C-alpha positions, 0 to 999 in steps of 0.5 A: 886752091884758086877754086876754093878761094872763089867758092868760099872767100869771094862771097864774103868780099861782096855785099851782103857777105862783107857787111855780115862780116863787119857786123860780126866784127862789131859784135866781137869788138863790143864784147871786148869793150871796144865800143867806138870801134864796134860802132864804126864797124856797124856804121860802115856795114850799114853804109856799104849795104845801103850804097850797094843796094841803090840803083845808082851804084848798081848801074855805076859798077855794071854799065862799064862791063856791059858797054864793052860788048853792045847787043847785035841783031842775030841776022847781022852777027858775023858767021862762025863755026860754032855757037857756044852758049855758057850755062847760067840761065836754066835750072832743073825740073825740081818738083813741083816743076814739070819742065826745066826752069828758065831763069833771069839769064835764059836770054842766052838760050833764046839768043842762041836759037835765034843765031842758029835760025839766022844761019850764023853757025851750023852747030850749037854747043851748050856748056854747063854741069851741075853747080850744086849737088844734083837730085836723082834724075836731074837734067844737068844745066847743058841738058836743060839748055838743049831741051829749050833749044830743041823746043825753039827749033834747033834740031838735036843733030846740030846741038852738042852738049858739054855737061862736066864743067862747073865754072867759066874757065871749064866751060871754055876749056872743055868746050874747046876739046869738044869742038876741035878743030873748030876755033871761030865761035859766037860766044853767047853769055850775059853782057855783064859776064862777057868780058871775063868769058871772052878772055877765058875762051881766048885763053882756051884757044878760041877766036871769039865773036861776042854775042852778048845778051841779058843786058840790064836796062839803063835807068835815068837819074831820079830821086829813087836812085838812092832808095835801096832795093833787092834787085840793085843789091843783086846787080851790084854783087854780080858786077863786083864778082865779075871784077874780082873774079877777073883778078883771079883769072890768071891764077885759075888758068895757070892752075888748070892743065 
């Protein structure tokens, strides 16, 4: 039930889905003859979309999450038993690609390779299954991460693959079963995602050392801070998703065995 809510309800609580709902509501109100209410709904939709797409608002909601886990040089990271890398930065080699794709959050895989090279842990666990219906012969997300780790010098014998999970809680839960009795991990994920990921991995029984990456660059206040753009809208949506998903975490944990 909670997973259904996350998959279907959450997108409509975030911009631009929320704004689309307001726009649809305005259309219905207009058709019913409630024109003042329709105009108000459209005005709110426009204002929410505009503010959500500004660099100022995006950094306002994202920066407090990222500041909870500052970046660390791989050579200075504490020692651990396992480096656990959560999926989200790669995608399969769909034609015309010849290799798996490195996405915006692929810093996760690169940082894991650097942590291993620095001797911070003897094993790397990559966790991530299919987030959508895979095509025939697709590499799952964890397999794609393994592909790049090996290309960057991590031996296959040091990599373990968990490719069943479909969300962060399953990343942590299934990885805990895979690497037991190991407990002390260097958790690698995006800085925006790290607070929720730490909480879930601790709930799964890990002793977590955060190794955050994929930070969003800080921007000074300029006249363009109120000029909307697509990257800022995406960052706002991602940050609000983390905050809303955190409220669902206790329900998700109770629902899973």
